[in-house]
N, C-alpha and C positions, 0 to 999 in steps of 0.2 A: 504494500500500500504506500503510495507517495502523497506528498502534500497537495498536489493538484486534485487528487481524488477527494481529499478532505475539504478543499476549497469549494468544489462542486456540491458536496454533501451539505456543507454549512449554508450555502446559498439557497438550496431547496428547502432546508429545514426552517430557515428564517423567512423566506418568501411564501412558503407553503404552496408553491406552484412552479411548474417548469418555466413558464413564460416570465414570471417575476424574477426567478433566479437568472434566467438568460439576460434580462435587462441589466441586472446588477453586474453580471460577468462580461457583458458585451458579446454574447454568442446567442445563436438561435435556440429555441426551446427543444427542437428535435435533437440537437447535439447534447444538451443537458440530459435529456431522457436516455440517450444511448450511454452516456457516461455513468449515470446512476445504475442502469441495468448491468453494465460491465462491473461496477464496484460490487453490486449485490452478488453477481456471479462469482467474483473473486473471493468474497467473504463467505459465500454459501448461506447468506441470511437476507431476509426481506427487511429493508430499512424503512420503507414508506408504504403507506396504505392509501390508495386512491379513493377519495370521497367526493360527494357532490360539491364540496367547498374547495377541494384542491388536494394537495398531498400532505397527509398527516404522518407523523413519525410512528412507525411500528415499535413494538417493545425493544427489538434489537437496535433500532435507530435511537431510541431514548437512551439506551446504555452507551451508545457510541458518542452521543452529542457532547458530554462534558470532556471526553478525551480529545475530541476534535477541537473544542474551544481552547483547551490547554495547549494543544499543538500550535494553534493560531497565535496565542499570546506569547508562547516561547519563541516562535519565529520572528514576531515583531520585536521582542526584546533583544534577540540576537542581532537583528539588523541595526537596532539603535546602538548596541554596545560596540559593534564593529565600526560603524560610520561615525559614531560620536555626534550624531545629528542633534542640534539644539533647536533649529528652526522647525516649526510645525509645518508639515506637508500632508498632502492627501485629503481625503474626504471624511468629514464628520457629520453625523446627523443628530440634531438636538431636538427633542420633543418638549413642548411647553404648553401650558394653558394659554389661551389667546390673549389675555391681558398682558402677561409677561412677554409673549411673543411679539405683540404689536407695539408696546410702549417702552420696552427695555432692551430686548435682544438686538434689534436692528443697529442701534448705535454702538452697543457693546461689541457685537460681532464685527462691525465695520472697523473698529479700532484694532481688534485682534487680527483681522485679515490684513490690515495695513502693515502690521508688524511682521506678518508671515505671508509673503506674496504667493507662495505655492500652496497655501491652505484653501480648501473649499469647505464652507459650512452650509449645511442644509437646515433650515428652521422649519419644523413641522408644528404648526399652530392648530391644535385640535383640542376641544373640550372633552377629554377622555383620559383614561389611564393607559399608559403604554406598556407593552410587554417587552422587557429587556432580554428575557430568555430567548425570544424569537428574533431579537435584534431589530425590532421595529425602529429603534433609535440607539445611538451609541451611549447617550446619556440623556437623562430626563430631569426637567425641573418640575417638581410637584408642589401641591399646596398642603399636603399632609405627609407625615413620616410613615413610610411603609413598615409593617411589623413582621412580614413574612418574606421568604425568598432569599436567595443567595445574592444579597445586594450590599453595596457600600453606600451609606447615606451621610451626607454632610449638610448642616444647616447653612443656608446662604445668608439670609437676613430676615428680620421682621419688617413688615410694611403696614401702613395704616389705611383705613377706609372710613369715609364719612358719607352722610346723606348730602346730596347735592341736587341743584336744579339750575336751569338757565335764568339769568337775571330778568329776562322778559316774562318768563313763566311766573317768577316770584312777584313781579310788579302787577300781574293781571289776576292773581288769586289771593285768597284770604291769607293773612299773616300767619307765620308759624312760630309760636312761642314755646311750645313744649310738644312732647310726643303725641299727646291726645289730639293735637291739631292735624295730625297726619290723616285722620279719617276724612277730612274734607278735601284731600288731594289725590290725584291719580298717581299710582305708584308703578314703577318700572323695575323689573327684576328677572330672575331666571324662570324658565319653564319648569314647574315643580318636578315632573317626572324625568327631567333631563339633568338634574343636579347630580353629577357623577361623584362628588365628594362632599361630605357633610360640612366641611369648612367653607363651602360656597353658599350655604343657606343663610345669606346675610340678612334678609328681611325678617327672618324669624326673630332676630335679636331686637328688632324695633317694635315688636308686637303687632305688626301689620299681618293680617290673615291672608291676603291675596293681592296680586298685582294686576293692573288693568292691561298692561302691555308687557309681554315677556319675550325673551330670547335665550337660546343656549349660549350666546356669545356676549361677553362683557363689552366688547367693542361695539356691537349693535346696540346694546343698552345705553352706552354713553352717547352714541349718535342720536338716539331717540330723546335723551335728556337735552342734548344740544338743540334739537328741533323744537323743544318746548312741549313735548308730549306728556311730561310729568316729572316726577323726581324719583331718585333711587340711590342706592349705595354705589359710590365711585371710589376707585383706588386713588389715593392722593397723588401717586406718581403719574397718573393719567391726566390729571387736571391741567397741566401746562399745554396739553394737546387739545384742550377743549375751551377755547376762548369764550367768555361769557358765562361759563358754568361756575356757580358759587357753592361753597359748603354751607350747610345750615345745621342748627342744633349741635354744634361741635362739642358743647359741654355735656350734652345728654346722650348722644349717639356717636360713639367712637369705637371702631373695631380694630383689632390687631391680629394679623395673620402672619404666616411665615412661608418662605420658599425653601425647598429642600432640593439638593442636587443628588440624584439617584443614579448609581452606576452598577453594572454587573460586578460581582465580587472578584471575578478573575481579572478584571481590568486594572486592579491595583498594581499589577506587575508591569503595566505598560507605561513607559516614560512619556509617550505622546499623549496618552489619555490623562495622565497626571498633570502635565503641563497645561493642557487645555482646561482641565478642571480648575486649576489654580487661577488661570486667567479669567475664567467665567465667574468664579467666586469673588475675586477682587472687583471685576467689572460690575456685577450686579449690586454689590454692596455700595460702591461709589455712586452708581447711577440712581439707585433708589434714594439715597441720601440727597443727591443733587436735586432731583425732581420734586421730592417732598418739600424741600426748602423753598422751591419756587412756588409751590402750591399754597404756602402760608399767606394770610391776608397782608 
């Protein structure tokens, strides 16, 4: 068995399809299929089971997966040790909730890429939990700390959220002096059954039972607030991107949440991953502090 076989195997295991693996590897799906068949014949074991959803790992594939990942990490580590490479190169995929992906990561990643010209960063902004075992991303920024899985978790930073509305909306509607006054206002928030993490159930902490306008995206929620559709909970670090939106009831409604950097445990041995993680941690902490300072009255 050679490394190229393991590379094909890992690509199919992570993409869960021949076509998806082919796109990652730059070859056609039929070539990937033939290579997997050849590997299975060589091992005398069925590594994948074809399902209506794609290619799932068979029991033998599940047993092979951690060894293949260890081989991948060892190969990357050996390359770094020999070349002494300090500059980040290659492709990294970062998964993040859309608030972080829209208002923090673009400028942070721009600075990291400027310092590492051969680096390619993919930002996947989706309101869901990412599967690092399937390598849907190389690292993930989450809004809560995972408690299970072979993961390395580092706290990035705390961040603040407040009730906010556009100044035109506030001028046209009854004054807001305390939380009880919110009953006379249209609220904007998450679609209840699409809240993928309890940490995102912001309106529950205001006592508001339901929102009149909802979205699974905090960016859409903020744009609705900018349009004067109502008021809702807004990240302080997003306020500089929303001219005219003002915080309200800051003394009564103030939420604090945290971002966590989550990586596969095996990646601790990768100098490349460690360097990117360090750059992200420093960048997120500095950018949240900068933007929150701009959001103050």
